[in-house]
N, C-alpha and C positions, 0 to 999 in steps of 0.2 A: 761600700759603707751601708751601715745596718739600719734600717729605716723602720718606726713603727709610725703607721698610719690608722688612727681610732676614729672610727664614727661612733658618736654616742649617740645610738639609737634609743637608748632609754628614755633618752629627752624627748623624743617624738612620742612617746607615749605618757607623758604627763610626770615623769619622775624627775627627782632635781638633778641636775649634771654634774653641780659643783659637790652634791654627795657621792654621786656614783666616780667622779674624777678623784675624792680623795679616798674612797674606802678600796677602789681597785688600782688605785695608782696610775691612772690614764694618762696621759698627755695628750691634750686637745690640738694640739700644735700639728699642721701637715706638713711633710716633706713637699719642699718646692721640686727638686731636680730628683724627681721618683723614676723609677724601671716601671711602676704599676698606675694603670688609669683609673681603676675603679674596684673597690674589694668589698662586698657587700654579704649581710647574713638577714635573713627574715623567716618568721616562724610560719610552719604549713599546717600544726596541728596538735594534738597529744593523744595518748589514748583514754580510754572515757574512763579508766579505772583512777579514783582518787587517790593523794596520799591521805594514811589516816593517822592522827594523833588521839595518843592516849590520854585518860584522865584520871585522877583521883579525888578526892574531897576536897582537897586544897586548891586544885586547879589542872592545868594540862601539864604532862611529864615530859612527852617527847614523842618524834614520829617514828612512824616504822622506816626500815631500809629497805624496802624492795624496789627493783629494777623498774622503771618505766619508759615507754617508749616516747622519744621526740621527732617532731619531724620538721625539718629546716630546708630551706633552700638556699642555695650560694651561689656566689657569683665574681669571677674573678677575670680581669682583663688586663693584659701585659700592654705595656708602652713600647712604640717602634718595634725594632726587630727584637725585642726582649719576649720570651715566652715563659709563662707560668708552669713551673717543672714539679712543685710538690704543695699540696693543699691538707688542713688538717682542721679536726674538729675537738673542741677542749671543754670539758665541764668546770674546770678550776685554771683559768688562764693556760699557761702552757705547762700545768701540772698534772693534768688528768687529761689522756689523751682517749677521745670516744670514737673517732674514724679519722684515717686516713687514705691519699689516694696521690699516687705518684706518677707521673708521665715518663712516657719513653721516648727516646731520640730527642727531637727539639723542643718537647714539650708542646703545652697547650696555647697558642695566642689567646683563646677566650675559655674559660673554664665555667660552665653551669650547669649545676646538678643540684636534684633533690635527694636528701638523705635521710634515711632512718636510724637513729642513735638510740641506744639503750645505756641509761645511766640511773643508778641510785642517789637518792635525795644526798648523801654524804658527799658524792664525789661532783656535785654543783655549788657553784658561787650564790648564794643567797642576797637577794635584795631583801626581801620578807620570808625569814624562814616558814614552812608549815605549822610549827609551834607557836611561832611569834604572832602569825595570823590569827591563830586561835586564841591567844592570851589578847589580842586586840579586841577581837570579836566579844570576848568575855568582860571586858573595861567597856565596851560600847553598851553592850546589855545591862550590865549594871547602872551605868549611868543613865540609862533610860530608865530605870526604876525596877529591874527584876533583881533577885536576890541571887547570889552566885550559886546556891544549891539548885534552886530553879533552872537557872541556864545547864547546870551541869548533870539534870536528869536527862536530858536527852541529847540523841547526836545533834551536831549541829552543823551547817554548810558555810565555807567561805573560800577563800581563793589566796594564794601565795604567788610570790616572782622571784626566779633565778635568772640567771645570766649563761648562755652559750655564748663560746668564742668560736670564730673561723679566723685561721690565719692561712695564708697564701704568699708563697715565696717566688720571686721571678729572678731569673738570670738572662745571659745571653746566648744563642742557639749553640753556640759552639761550646760553653759549657754544660750545658745541657746535655749535649751529645756526650761527652767524655764523663759526666756525674762528676765535673768536679766543682764546688761551689766553695766561694769563698767572699765573706763579706767585706773584705778590702779590695778586692778586684769585682765588683758589679752587682754581687748577689743581696738581694734583698728581701726582708719579709715583712708583711703589713698584716693587721690584726683589725678586725671590727667583732662588735658583739649585739647580741639582741636580747631586751629583755624576754622571759619565756613564762607567762603565767599558766596557772594548774590548779585544779579543784581539790581542795581539801576537806576532810570530815573529822569535826571536831569530837571523836566518842563522848558517848555519855559516861561517867565516873562509876567505876568497879565498886 
């Protein structure tokens, strides 16, 4: 049986669980007969280099696409006699692999490790893109009484928020030894995600 077990960590950070569930097509239902006891991912930091967003006299035009380092801590614990045999970190659901680790022999009863992953903005799923964050900042400044031209005269700082996904797969020790995994014969994959806030510099208009 294939199982997707998603903890909406974004909701813990004040984001709307309903919006996130709709946008990412995430099911909040948990599997009752699972071979995994827990799957979790948390943020541990980001490099200090902000993502830059360019601008012209009309507003913000788009962000650069340079790679940044993201630091996360992942945890997976198999249930009963099962073992974790594969873990992976993704930027866009299962579409953009950032890091992968595969166990040998029987696999791991518990997998816990810090990972540094590198990803370009285009490789991530965004809750608020860097450009949108700059657009929102511009609207707030104009609503507060500043002219658009005055806002765009200088660099401005704000924050954006993306998602990073963690997927862990568990199976029996016998299957792990043979490296034979079948979703119809006990192998299950479980996914969790975490929101990742990062600094953004909204550049002055050229």
